[in-house]
SEZA-48368 format. One record per residue: residue number from 1; residue in one letter; x, y, z of N, C-alpha, C, O in turn. Coordinates in Angstrom, 3 decimals. Layout:
BEGIN
<pos=NUM&code=A&nc1=X&nc2=Y&nc3=Z&cac1=X&cac2=Y&cac3=Z&cc1=X&cc2=Y&cc3=Z&oc1=X&oc2=Y&oc3=Z> $
...
% end
This chain:
BEGIN
<pos=1&code=X&nc1=0.714&nc2=9.606&nc3=-6.733&cac1=0.598&cac2=10.955&cac3=-7.276&cc1=-0.386&cc2=11.592&cc3=-6.702&oc1=-1.159&oc2=10.894&oc3=-6.044> $
<pos=2&code=X&nc1=-0.620&nc2=12.918&nc3=-6.770&cac1=-1.479&cac2=13.793&cac3=-6.110&cc1=-2.361&cc2=14.611&cc3=-7.455&oc1=-1.758&oc2=15.163&oc3=-8.374> $
<pos=3&code=X&nc1=-3.483&nc2=14.571&nc3=-7.379&cac1=-4.607&cac2=15.233&cac3=-8.147&cc1=-5.641&cc2=15.854&cc3=-7.518&oc1=-6.438&oc2=15.175&oc3=-6.871> $
<pos=4&code=X&nc1=-5.776&nc2=17.212&nc3=-7.617&cac1=-6.964&cac2=17.699&cac3=-6.673&cc1=-7.021&cc2=17.633&cc3=-5.329&oc1=-8.051&oc2=17.841&oc3=-4.688> $
<pos=5&code=X&nc1=-5.871&nc2=17.329&nc3=-4.816&cac1=-5.840&cac2=17.227&cac3=-3.256&cc1=-5.873&cc2=15.677&cc3=-2.990&oc1=-5.451&oc2=15.191&oc3=-1.940> $
<pos=6&code=X&nc1=-6.350&nc2=15.015&nc3=-3.914&cac1=-6.381&cac2=13.395&cac3=-3.683&cc1=-5.193&cc2=12.760&cc3=-3.979&oc1=-4.465&oc2=13.127&oc3=-4.901> $
<pos=7&code=X&nc1=-4.934&nc2=11.754&nc3=-3.193&cac1=-3.453&cac2=10.488&cac3=-3.531&cc1=-4.051&cc2=9.495&cc3=-4.567&oc1=-5.137&oc2=8.982&oc3=-4.297> $
<pos=8&code=X&nc1=-3.516&nc2=9.231&nc3=-5.565&cac1=-3.819&cac2=8.279&cac3=-6.200&cc1=-2.826&cc2=7.232&cc3=-6.181&oc1=-1.683&oc2=7.583&oc3=-6.474> $
<pos=9&code=X&nc1=-3.053&nc2=5.840&nc3=-5.855&cac1=-1.824&cac2=4.985&cac3=-5.932&cc1=-2.331&cc2=3.872&cc3=-6.783&oc1=-3.453&oc2=3.396&oc3=-6.612> $
<pos=10&code=X&nc1=-1.365&nc2=3.387&nc3=-7.853&cac1=-1.782&cac2=2.507&cac3=-8.812&cc1=-0.922&cc2=1.038&cc3=-8.444&oc1=0.309&oc2=1.011&oc3=-8.435> $
<pos=11&code=X&nc1=-1.703&nc2=-0.062&nc3=-8.172&cac1=-1.113&cac2=-1.310&cac3=-8.224&cc1=-1.146&cc2=-2.228&cc3=-9.409&oc1=-0.870&oc2=-3.426&oc3=-9.463> $
<pos=12&code=X&nc1=-1.541&nc2=-1.409&nc3=-10.342&cac1=-1.446&cac2=-1.919&cac3=-11.978&cc1=-0.635&cc2=-1.125&cc3=-12.633&oc1=-0.999&oc2=0.039&oc3=-12.800> $
<pos=13&code=X&nc1=0.616&nc2=-1.556&nc3=-13.143&cac1=1.502&cac2=-0.794&cac3=-14.278&cc1=1.681&cc2=-1.340&cc3=-15.294&oc1=1.690&oc2=-2.565&oc3=-15.174> $
<pos=14&code=X&nc1=1.823&nc2=-1.000&nc3=-16.208&cac1=2.402&cac2=-1.773&cac3=-17.620&cc1=3.414&cc2=-0.975&cc3=-18.381&oc1=2.956&oc2=-0.031&oc3=-19.024> $
<pos=15&code=X&nc1=4.525&nc2=-1.153&nc3=-18.420&cac1=5.682&cac2=-0.734&cac3=-19.179&cc1=6.016&cc2=-1.598&cc3=-20.596&oc1=5.910&oc2=-2.824&oc3=-20.629> $
<pos=16&code=X&nc1=6.356&nc2=-0.938&nc3=-21.547&cac1=6.942&cac2=-1.339&cac3=-22.681&cc1=8.069&cc2=-0.474&cc3=-23.284&oc1=8.008&oc2=0.736&oc3=-23.501> $
<pos=17&code=X&nc1=9.018&nc2=-1.228&nc3=-23.498&cac1=10.303&cac2=-0.727&cac3=-23.971&cc1=10.747&cc2=-1.005&cc3=-25.447&oc1=10.977&oc2=-2.165&oc3=-25.792> $
<pos=18&code=X&nc1=10.873&nc2=0.054&nc3=-26.337&cac1=11.319&cac2=-0.320&cac3=-27.551&cc1=12.862&cc2=0.022&cc3=-27.606&oc1=13.283&oc2=1.170&oc3=-27.459> $
<pos=19&code=X&nc1=13.721&nc2=-1.153&nc3=-27.847&cac1=14.970&cac2=-0.942&cac3=-27.659&cc1=15.461&cc2=-0.152&cc3=-28.903&oc1=16.062&oc2=0.914&oc3=-28.769> $
<pos=20&code=X&nc1=15.207&nc2=-0.669&nc3=-30.048&cac1=15.587&cac2=-0.094&cac3=-31.354&cc1=15.305&cc2=1.559&cc3=-31.509&oc1=16.117&oc2=2.355&oc3=-31.981> $
<pos=21&code=X&nc1=14.246&nc2=1.821&nc3=-31.108&cac1=13.866&cac2=3.363&cac3=-31.087&cc1=14.288&cc2=3.856&cc3=-29.884&oc1=14.576&oc2=5.052&oc3=-29.852> $
<pos=22&code=X&nc1=14.409&nc2=3.078&nc3=-28.693&cac1=14.988&cac2=3.580&cac3=-27.397&cc1=13.645&cc2=4.683&cc3=-26.706&oc1=13.749&oc2=5.812&oc3=-26.228> $
<pos=23&code=X&nc1=12.542&nc2=3.893&nc3=-26.880&cac1=11.500&cac2=4.824&cac3=-26.272&cc1=10.747&cc2=3.942&cc3=-25.197&oc1=10.928&oc2=2.724&oc3=-25.219> $
<pos=24&code=X&nc1=10.075&nc2=4.400&nc3=-24.443&cac1=9.489&cac2=3.641&cac3=-23.160&cc1=8.037&cc2=4.332&cc3=-22.992&oc1=7.867&oc2=5.546&oc3=-22.875> $
<pos=25&code=X&nc1=6.837&nc2=3.174&nc3=-23.002&cac1=5.742&cac2=3.908&cac3=-22.657&cc1=5.299&cc2=3.007&cc3=-21.302&oc1=5.404&oc2=1.788&oc3=-21.163> $
<pos=26&code=X&nc1=4.745&nc2=4.045&nc3=-20.300&cac1=4.493&cac2=3.261&cac3=-18.934&cc1=3.214&cc2=3.669&cc3=-18.593&oc1=2.951&oc2=4.812&oc3=-18.965> $
<pos=27&code=X&nc1=2.340&nc2=3.082&nc3=-17.997&cac1=0.857&cac2=3.299&cac3=-17.932&cc1=0.447&cc2=2.624&cc3=-16.556&oc1=0.721&oc2=1.466&oc3=-16.244> $
<pos=28&code=X&nc1=-0.216&nc2=3.489&nc3=-15.825&cac1=-0.814&cac2=2.889&cac3=-14.642&cc1=-2.391&cc2=3.386&cc3=-14.541&oc1=-2.919&oc2=4.366&oc3=-15.067> $
<pos=29&code=X&nc1=-3.013&nc2=2.273&nc3=-13.598&cac1=-4.257&cac2=2.345&cac3=-13.471&cc1=-4.757&cc2=2.591&cc3=-11.983&oc1=-4.324&oc2=1.929&oc3=-11.041> $
<pos=30&code=X&nc1=-5.593&nc2=3.481&nc3=-11.866&cac1=-6.216&cac2=3.835&cac3=-10.594&cc1=-7.591&cc2=3.347&cc3=-10.688&oc1=-8.503&oc2=4.055&oc3=-11.114> $
<pos=31&code=X&nc1=-7.748&nc2=2.119&nc3=-10.284&cac1=-9.543&cac2=1.846&cac3=-9.909&cc1=-9.808&cc2=1.584&cc3=-11.705&oc1=-9.018&oc2=1.107&oc3=-12.519> $
<pos=32&code=X&nc1=-11.130&nc2=2.063&nc3=-11.906&cac1=-11.735&cac2=1.474&cac3=-13.020&cc1=-11.789&cc2=2.721&cc3=-14.071&oc1=-12.113&oc2=2.431&oc3=-15.223> $
<pos=33&code=X&nc1=-11.513&nc2=4.020&nc3=-13.783&cac1=-11.887&cac2=5.097&cac3=-14.470&cc1=-10.820&cc2=5.914&cc3=-14.527&oc1=-10.982&oc2=6.877&oc3=-15.277> $
<pos=34&code=X&nc1=-9.733&nc2=5.842&nc3=-13.954&cac1=-8.449&cac2=6.863&cac3=-13.964&cc1=-7.240&cc2=6.077&cc3=-14.285&oc1=-7.172&oc2=4.924&oc3=-13.859> $
<pos=35&code=X&nc1=-6.274&nc2=6.577&nc3=-14.993&cac1=-5.197&cac2=6.050&cac3=-15.406&cc1=-4.090&cc2=7.446&cc3=-15.900&oc1=-4.438&oc2=8.528&oc3=-16.372> $
<pos=36&code=X&nc1=-2.937&nc2=7.042&nc3=-15.649&cac1=-1.773&cac2=8.112&cac3=-16.073&cc1=-0.861&cc2=7.173&cc3=-17.398&oc1=-0.521&oc2=5.990&oc3=-17.419> $
<pos=37&code=X&nc1=-0.684&nc2=8.201&nc3=-18.346&cac1=0.365&cac2=7.427&cac3=-19.422&cc1=1.649&cc2=8.224&cc3=-19.497&oc1=1.527&oc2=9.446&oc3=-19.590> $
<pos=38&code=X&nc1=2.790&nc2=7.731&nc3=-19.472&cac1=3.859&cac2=8.329&cac3=-19.655&cc1=4.943&cc2=7.658&cc3=-20.780&oc1=5.378&oc2=6.508&oc3=-20.703> $
<pos=39&code=X&nc1=5.279&nc2=8.639&nc3=-21.843&cac1=5.768&cac2=8.185&cac3=-22.959&cc1=7.419&cc2=8.902&cc3=-22.981&oc1=7.538&oc2=10.109&oc3=-22.768> $
<pos=40&code=X&nc1=8.465&nc2=8.154&nc3=-23.220&cac1=9.778&cac2=8.928&cac3=-23.154&cc1=10.345&cc2=8.095&cc3=-24.052&oc1=10.212&oc2=6.885&oc3=-24.236> $
<pos=41&code=X&nc1=11.331&nc2=9.345&nc3=-24.855&cac1=12.276&cac2=9.008&cac3=-25.969&cc1=13.594&cc2=9.210&cc3=-25.607&oc1=13.883&oc2=10.015&oc3=-24.722> $
<pos=42&code=X&nc1=14.390&nc2=8.589&nc3=-26.177&cac1=15.850&cac2=8.739&cac3=-25.686&cc1=16.009&cc2=8.228&cc3=-24.253&oc1=16.683&oc2=8.919&oc3=-23.490> $
<pos=43&code=X&nc1=15.475&nc2=7.119&nc3=-23.813&cac1=15.399&cac2=6.657&cac3=-22.380&cc1=16.770&cc2=6.787&cc3=-21.756&oc1=17.713&oc2=6.430&oc3=-22.462> $
<pos=44&code=X&nc1=17.018&nc2=7.224&nc3=-20.590&cac1=18.247&cac2=7.281&cac3=-19.861&cc1=17.977&cc2=7.602&cc3=-18.494&oc1=16.870&oc2=8.104&oc3=-18.301> $
<pos=45&code=X&nc1=18.855&nc2=7.407&nc3=-17.305&cac1=18.843&cac2=8.251&cac3=-16.378&cc1=19.103&cc2=9.670&cc3=-16.379&oc1=20.191&oc2=10.170&oc3=-16.666> $
<pos=46&code=X&nc1=18.076&nc2=10.290&nc3=-16.053&cac1=18.175&cac2=11.638&cac3=-15.857&cc1=17.025&cc2=12.458&cc3=-15.821&oc1=15.948&oc2=11.873&oc3=-15.709> $
<pos=47&code=X&nc1=17.029&nc2=13.759&nc3=-15.895&cac1=15.734&cac2=14.620&cac3=-15.936&cc1=15.302&cc2=14.920&cc3=-17.614&oc1=16.101&oc2=15.248&oc3=-18.491> $
<pos=48&code=X&nc1=14.009&nc2=14.735&nc3=-17.763&cac1=13.155&cac2=14.992&cac3=-19.049&cc1=12.370&cc2=15.966&cc3=-18.648&oc1=11.814&oc2=15.943&oc3=-17.550> $
<pos=49&code=X&nc1=12.218&nc2=17.117&nc3=-19.674&cac1=11.533&cac2=18.270&cac3=-19.337&cc1=10.371&cc2=18.258&cc3=-20.186&oc1=10.592&oc2=18.477&oc3=-21.377> $
<pos=50&code=X&nc1=9.120&nc2=18.039&nc3=-19.817&cac1=8.016&cac2=17.731&cac3=-20.605&cc1=7.526&cc2=18.793&cc3=-21.410&oc1=6.441&oc2=18.598&oc3=-21.958> $
<pos=51&code=X&nc1=8.262&nc2=20.174&nc3=-21.645&cac1=8.103&cac2=20.994&cac3=-22.574&cc1=9.003&cc2=20.920&cc3=-23.676&oc1=8.907&oc2=21.744&oc3=-24.586> $
<pos=52&code=X&nc1=9.982&nc2=19.905&nc3=-23.696&cac1=11.141&cac2=19.855&cac3=-24.433&cc1=10.728&cc2=18.753&cc3=-25.505&oc1=11.521&oc2=18.761&oc3=-26.447> $
<pos=53&code=X&nc1=9.766&nc2=17.856&nc3=-25.628&cac1=9.390&cac2=17.229&cac3=-26.597&cc1=10.030&cc2=15.838&cc3=-26.518&oc1=9.905&oc2=15.146&oc3=-27.528> $
<pos=54&code=X&nc1=10.712&nc2=15.303&nc3=-25.448&cac1=11.318&cac2=14.083&cac3=-25.523&cc1=10.465&cc2=13.191&cc3=-24.517&oc1=10.750&oc2=12.028&oc3=-24.231> $
<pos=55&code=X&nc1=9.361&nc2=13.913&nc3=-24.014&cac1=8.536&cac2=13.032&cac3=-22.723&cc1=7.596&cc2=13.610&cc3=-22.831&oc1=7.628&oc2=14.823&oc3=-23.035> $
<pos=56&code=X&nc1=6.362&nc2=12.866&nc3=-22.721&cac1=5.022&cac2=13.380&cac3=-22.526&cc1=4.090&cc2=12.513&cc3=-21.536&oc1=4.104&oc2=11.282&oc3=-21.513> $
<pos=57&code=X&nc1=3.224&nc2=13.381&nc3=-20.665&cac1=2.469&cac2=12.662&cac3=-19.946&cc1=1.079&cc2=13.121&cc3=-19.753&oc1=0.824&oc2=14.325&oc3=-19.763> $
<pos=58&code=X&nc1=0.093&nc2=12.150&nc3=-19.563&cac1=-1.329&cac2=12.286&cac3=-19.569&cc1=-1.790&cc2=11.835&cc3=-18.399&oc1=-1.088&oc2=11.175&oc3=-17.633> $
<pos=59&code=X&nc1=-3.260&nc2=12.219&nc3=-18.117&cac1=-3.706&cac2=11.534&cac3=-16.974&cc1=-5.183&cc2=11.674&cc3=-17.306&oc1=-5.505&oc2=12.772&oc3=-17.759> $
<pos=60&code=X&nc1=-6.011&nc2=10.884&nc3=-17.183&cac1=-7.558&cac2=10.632&cac3=-17.335&cc1=-8.167&cc2=10.249&cc3=-16.085&oc1=-7.708&oc2=9.279&oc3=-15.481> $
<pos=61&code=X&nc1=-9.331&nc2=11.019&nc3=-15.538&cac1=-9.932&cac2=10.661&cac3=-14.353&cc1=-11.434&cc2=11.012&cc3=-14.718&oc1=-11.620&oc2=11.924&oc3=-15.523> $
<pos=62&code=X&nc1=-12.654&nc2=10.253&nc3=-14.102&cac1=-13.592&cac2=10.270&cac3=-14.329&cc1=-14.570&cc2=9.652&cc3=-14.636&oc1=-14.691&oc2=9.683&oc3=-15.860> $
<pos=63&code=X&nc1=-15.569&nc2=8.937&nc3=-14.026&cac1=-16.397&cac2=7.589&cac3=-14.373&cc1=-17.546&cc2=8.349&cc3=-15.355&oc1=-17.711&oc2=7.832&oc3=-16.460> $
<pos=64&code=X&nc1=-18.190&nc2=9.304&nc3=-15.088&cac1=-18.866&cac2=10.252&cac3=-15.863&cc1=-18.574&cc2=11.281&cc3=-16.872&oc1=-18.733&oc2=12.492&oc3=-16.714> $
<pos=65&code=X&nc1=-18.169&nc2=10.736&nc3=-17.837&cac1=-17.572&cac2=11.577&cac3=-18.886&cc1=-16.088&cc2=12.062&cc3=-18.398&oc1=-15.983&oc2=13.009&oc3=-17.618> $
<pos=66&code=X&nc1=-14.904&nc2=11.336&nc3=-18.917&cac1=-13.548&cac2=11.535&cac3=-18.405&cc1=-12.945&cc2=13.122&cc3=-18.517&oc1=-13.257&oc2=13.947&oc3=-19.375> $
<pos=67&code=X&nc1=-12.209&nc2=13.259&nc3=-17.652&cac1=-11.517&cac2=14.520&cac3=-17.944&cc1=-10.092&cc2=14.165&cc3=-18.160&oc1=-9.552&oc2=13.500&oc3=-17.276> $
<pos=68&code=X&nc1=-9.331&nc2=14.545&nc3=-19.311&cac1=-7.944&cac2=14.166&cac3=-19.556&cc1=-7.217&cc2=15.367&cc3=-19.569&oc1=-7.645&oc2=16.389&oc3=-20.106> $
<pos=69&code=X&nc1=-6.058&nc2=15.279&nc3=-18.958&cac1=-4.989&cac2=16.381&cac3=-18.783&cc1=-3.964&cc2=15.877&cc3=-19.752&oc1=-3.594&oc2=14.703&oc3=-19.797> $
<pos=70&code=X&nc1=-3.533&nc2=16.833&nc3=-20.517&cac1=-2.055&cac2=16.407&cac3=-21.375&cc1=-1.019&cc2=17.471&cc3=-20.773&oc1=-1.318&oc2=18.632&oc3=-20.498> $
<pos=71&code=X&nc1=0.154&nc2=16.935&nc3=-20.624&cac1=1.240&cac2=17.728&cac3=-20.144&cc1=1.531&cc2=18.744&cc3=-20.973&oc1=1.548&oc2=18.550&oc3=-22.189> $
<pos=72&code=X&nc1=1.882&nc2=20.341&nc3=-20.264&cac1=2.232&cac2=21.007&cac3=-21.008&cc1=3.991&cc2=21.672&cc3=-20.387&oc1=4.911&oc2=22.207&oc3=-21.006> $
<pos=73&code=X&nc1=3.856&nc2=21.382&nc3=-19.229&cac1=5.196&cac2=21.901&cac3=-18.571&cc1=5.203&cc2=20.446&cc3=-17.361&oc1=4.335&oc2=19.591&oc3=-17.183> $
<pos=74&code=X&nc1=6.494&nc2=20.621&nc3=-16.718&cac1=6.882&cac2=19.897&cac3=-15.512&cc1=8.061&cc2=19.093&cc3=-16.060&oc1=8.750&oc2=19.364&oc3=-17.043> $
<pos=75&code=X&nc1=8.182&nc2=17.775&nc3=-15.012&cac1=9.555&cac2=17.057&cac3=-15.346&cc1=9.146&cc2=15.448&cc3=-14.847&oc1=8.272&oc2=15.132&oc3=-14.040> $
<pos=76&code=X&nc1=10.085&nc2=14.546&nc3=-15.609&cac1=10.268&cac2=13.411&cac3=-15.183&cc1=11.404&cc2=13.093&cc3=-15.013&oc1=12.167&oc2=13.454&oc3=-15.909> $
<pos=77&code=X&nc1=12.058&nc2=12.255&nc3=-13.767&cac1=13.191&cac2=12.131&cac3=-13.458&cc1=13.553&cc2=10.578&cc3=-13.367&oc1=13.157&oc2=9.876&oc3=-12.437> $
<pos=78&code=X&nc1=14.265&nc2=10.150&nc3=-14.315&cac1=14.503&cac2=8.730&cac3=-14.117&cc1=15.902&cc2=8.658&cc3=-13.294&oc1=16.938&oc2=9.282&oc3=-13.523> $
<pos=79&code=X&nc1=15.602&nc2=7.618&nc3=-12.167&cac1=16.627&cac2=7.501&cac3=-11.136&cc1=17.411&cc2=5.971&cc3=-11.429&oc1=18.585&oc2=5.761&oc3=-11.124> $
<pos=80&code=X&nc1=16.605&nc2=5.075&nc3=-12.011&cac1=17.060&cac2=3.898&cac3=-12.149&cc1=16.467&cc2=3.479&cc3=-13.615&oc1=15.308&oc2=3.647&oc3=-13.993> $
<pos=81&code=X&nc1=17.562&nc2=2.885&nc3=-14.361&cac1=17.141&cac2=2.097&cac3=-15.643&cc1=18.040&cc2=1.060&cc3=-16.127&oc1=19.090&oc2=1.189&oc3=-16.756> $
<pos=82&code=X&nc1=17.392&nc2=-0.091&nc3=-15.687&cac1=18.211&cac2=-1.350&cac3=-15.940&cc1=17.620&cc2=-2.184&cc3=-16.889&oc1=16.528&oc2=-1.888&oc3=-17.374> $
<pos=83&code=X&nc1=18.392&nc2=-3.475&nc3=-17.296&cac1=17.649&cac2=-4.296&cac3=-18.226&cc1=16.438&cc2=-4.963&cc3=-17.863&oc1=15.854&oc2=-5.705&oc3=-18.653> $
<pos=84&code=X&nc1=15.967&nc2=-4.693&nc3=-16.510&cac1=14.634&cac2=-5.121&cac3=-16.061&cc1=13.846&cc2=-4.331&cc3=-15.293&oc1=12.811&oc2=-4.830&oc3=-14.851> $
<pos=85&code=X&nc1=14.175&nc2=-2.939&nc3=-14.977&cac1=13.261&cac2=-1.920&cac3=-14.116&cc1=13.801&cc2=-0.662&cc3=-14.362&oc1=14.979&oc2=-0.302&oc3=-14.381> $
<pos=86&code=X&nc1=12.470&nc2=0.134&nc3=-14.601&cac1=12.822&cac2=1.708&cac3=-14.655&cc1=12.176&cc2=2.195&cc3=-13.616&oc1=11.116&oc2=1.668&oc3=-13.278> $
<pos=87&code=X&nc1=12.689&nc2=3.279&nc3=-12.927&cac1=12.319&cac2=3.896&cac3=-11.588&cc1=12.417&cc2=5.406&cc3=-11.807&oc1=13.376&oc2=5.844&oc3=-12.442> $
<pos=88&code=X&nc1=11.380&nc2=6.319&nc3=-11.266&cac1=11.740&cac2=7.825&cac3=-11.158&cc1=10.562&cc2=8.149&cc3=-10.824&oc1=9.692&oc2=7.317&oc3=-10.567> $
<pos=89&code=X&nc1=10.378&nc2=9.528&nc3=-10.784&cac1=9.327&cac2=10.589&cac3=-10.206&cc1=8.951&cc2=11.637&cc3=-11.426&oc1=9.671&oc2=11.993&oc3=-12.359> $
<pos=90&code=X&nc1=7.688&nc2=11.991&nc3=-11.143&cac1=7.186&cac2=13.023&cac3=-11.902&cc1=6.405&cc2=13.984&cc3=-11.314&oc1=5.907&oc2=13.743&oc3=-10.214> $
<pos=91&code=X&nc1=6.160&nc2=15.320&nc3=-12.012&cac1=5.193&cac2=16.209&cac3=-11.691&cc1=4.995&cc2=16.987&cc3=-13.179&oc1=5.820&oc2=17.055&oc3=-14.091> $
<pos=92&code=X&nc1=3.517&nc2=17.599&nc3=-13.120&cac1=3.328&cac2=18.375&cac3=-14.451&cc1=1.940&cc2=19.123&cc3=-14.188&oc1=1.006&oc2=18.794&oc3=-13.456> $
<pos=93&code=X&nc1=2.082&nc2=20.097&nc3=-14.914&cac1=0.828&cac2=20.672&cac3=-15.301&cc1=0.364&cc2=20.259&cc3=-16.671&oc1=1.088&oc2=20.210&oc3=-17.665> $
<pos=94&code=X&nc1=-1.150&nc2=19.916&nc3=-16.613&cac1=-1.726&cac2=19.422&cac3=-17.764&cc1=-2.711&cc2=19.986&cc3=-17.964&oc1=-3.345&oc2=20.348&oc3=-16.973> $
<pos=95&code=X&nc1=-3.238&nc2=20.288&nc3=-19.301&cac1=-4.468&cac2=21.198&cac3=-19.598&cc1=-5.615&cc2=20.150&cc3=-20.364&oc1=-5.279&oc2=19.271&oc3=-21.159> $
<pos=96&code=X&nc1=-6.760&nc2=20.379&nc3=-20.032&cac1=-7.950&cac2=19.641&cac3=-20.737&cc1=-8.361&cc2=20.149&cc3=-22.133&oc1=-7.572&oc2=20.872&oc3=-22.741> $
<pos=97&code=X&nc1=-9.232&nc2=19.904&nc3=-22.534&cac1=-9.998&cac2=20.197&cac3=-23.781&cc1=-10.275&cc2=21.459&cc3=-23.919&oc1=-10.127&oc2=22.036&oc3=-24.997> $
<pos=98&code=X&nc1=-10.736&nc2=22.075&nc3=-22.781&cac1=-11.148&cac2=23.545&cac3=-22.442&cc1=-10.199&cc2=24.393&cc3=-22.191&oc1=-10.434&oc2=25.572&oc3=-21.927> $
<pos=99&code=X&nc1=-8.880&nc2=23.831&nc3=-22.250&cac1=-7.835&cac2=24.507&cac3=-21.687&cc1=-7.671&cc2=24.934&cc3=-20.178&oc1=-6.936&oc2=25.863&oc3=-19.842> $
<pos=100&code=X&nc1=-8.403&nc2=24.191&nc3=-19.310&cac1=-8.091&cac2=24.401&cac3=-18.116&cc1=-7.076&cc2=23.671&cc3=-17.607&oc1=-6.925&oc2=22.539&oc3=-18.066> $
<pos=101&code=X&nc1=-6.173&nc2=24.146&nc3=-16.566&cac1=-4.898&cac2=23.666&cac3=-16.358&cc1=-5.049&cc2=23.140&cc3=-14.961&oc1=-5.493&oc2=23.817&oc3=-14.034> $
<pos=102&code=X&nc1=-4.670&nc2=21.943&nc3=-14.865&cac1=-4.513&cac2=21.187&cac3=-13.347&cc1=-3.372&cc2=20.825&cc3=-12.721&oc1=-2.632&oc2=20.371&oc3=-13.593> $
<pos=103&code=X&nc1=-2.890&nc2=20.790&nc3=-11.762&cac1=-1.368&cac2=20.230&cac3=-11.597&cc1=-1.535&cc2=18.878&cc3=-10.697&oc1=-2.335&oc2=18.656&oc3=-9.788> $
<pos=104&code=X&nc1=-0.401&nc2=17.957&nc3=-11.312&cac1=-0.424&cac2=16.645&cac3=-10.852&cc1=1.355&cc2=16.592&cc3=-10.126&oc1=2.424&oc2=16.835&oc3=-10.686> $
<pos=105&code=X&nc1=1.078&nc2=16.194&nc3=-8.768&cac1=2.319&cac2=16.332&cac3=-8.133&cc1=2.806&cc2=14.923&cc3=-7.479&oc1=2.122&oc2=13.899&oc3=-7.465> $
<pos=106&code=X&nc1=3.748&nc2=15.023&nc3=-7.091&cac1=4.273&cac2=13.739&cac3=-6.251&cc1=4.053&cc2=12.186&cc3=-6.982&oc1=3.659&oc2=11.189&oc3=-6.376> $
<pos=107&code=X&nc1=4.360&nc2=12.242&nc3=-8.231&cac1=4.265&cac2=11.106&cac3=-8.711&cc1=5.492&cc2=10.304&cc3=-8.832&oc1=6.579&oc2=10.824&oc3=-9.086> $
<pos=108&code=X&nc1=5.293&nc2=8.786&nc3=-8.616&cac1=6.577&cac2=7.824&cac3=-8.583&cc1=6.165&cc2=6.582&cc3=-9.282&oc1=5.052&oc2=6.065&oc3=-9.370> $
<pos=109&code=X&nc1=7.277&nc2=6.234&nc3=-9.744&cac1=6.916&cac2=4.833&cac3=-10.179&cc1=7.940&cc2=4.016&cc3=-10.199&oc1=9.002&oc2=4.579&oc3=-10.464> $
<pos=110&code=X&nc1=8.012&nc2=2.609&nc3=-9.967&cac1=9.019&cac2=1.519&cac3=-10.085&cc1=8.470&cc2=0.314&cc3=-10.645&oc1=7.852&oc2=-0.516&oc3=-9.977> $
<pos=111&code=X&nc1=8.705&nc2=0.222&nc3=-11.905&cac1=8.145&cac2=-1.084&cac3=-12.729&cc1=9.140&cc2=-2.003&cc3=-13.492&oc1=10.178&oc2=-1.509&oc3=-13.934> $
<pos=112&code=X&nc1=8.884&nc2=-3.217&nc3=-13.650&cac1=9.370&cac2=-3.981&cac3=-14.792&cc1=9.030&cc2=-3.571&cc3=-15.990&oc1=8.197&oc2=-2.677&oc3=-16.137> $
<pos=113&code=X&nc1=9.648&nc2=-4.189&nc3=-17.032&cac1=9.053&cac2=-3.702&cac3=-18.488&cc1=9.435&cc2=-4.883&cc3=-19.402&oc1=10.301&oc2=-5.721&oc3=-19.151> $
<pos=114&code=X&nc1=8.714&nc2=-4.826&nc3=-20.422&cac1=8.819&cac2=-5.667&cac3=-21.561&cc1=9.398&cc2=-5.275&cc3=-22.550&oc1=9.405&oc2=-4.051&oc3=-22.674> $
<pos=115&code=X&nc1=10.023&nc2=-5.996&nc3=-23.515&cac1=10.519&cac2=-5.425&cac3=-24.903&cc1=9.655&cc2=-5.789&cc3=-26.058&oc1=9.941&oc2=-5.400&oc3=-27.191> $
% end
């Protein structure tokens, strides 16, 4: 994914699926201080509107006092959802605690998950 002109690549992902509630939480770490977290409800292949209430994204970065950005608009597109793997893309506008907005673009993920 890209944030502030920089490319962030995660090699550490954690995904948990709650089959009863049909919810998925996916997290990715970028080094020691940055991570992205995605939460989906009614998980299925298709597009999730981040202003629609069935999906949310957040991104935290910064070693000296973290900056956190919570999604206010954007989308998540799930392209594959099998009993073993979830794959998709995302982009969003997030706001921090001072209501400053930033763009997160070109996000993508493919990961196995636990139940």
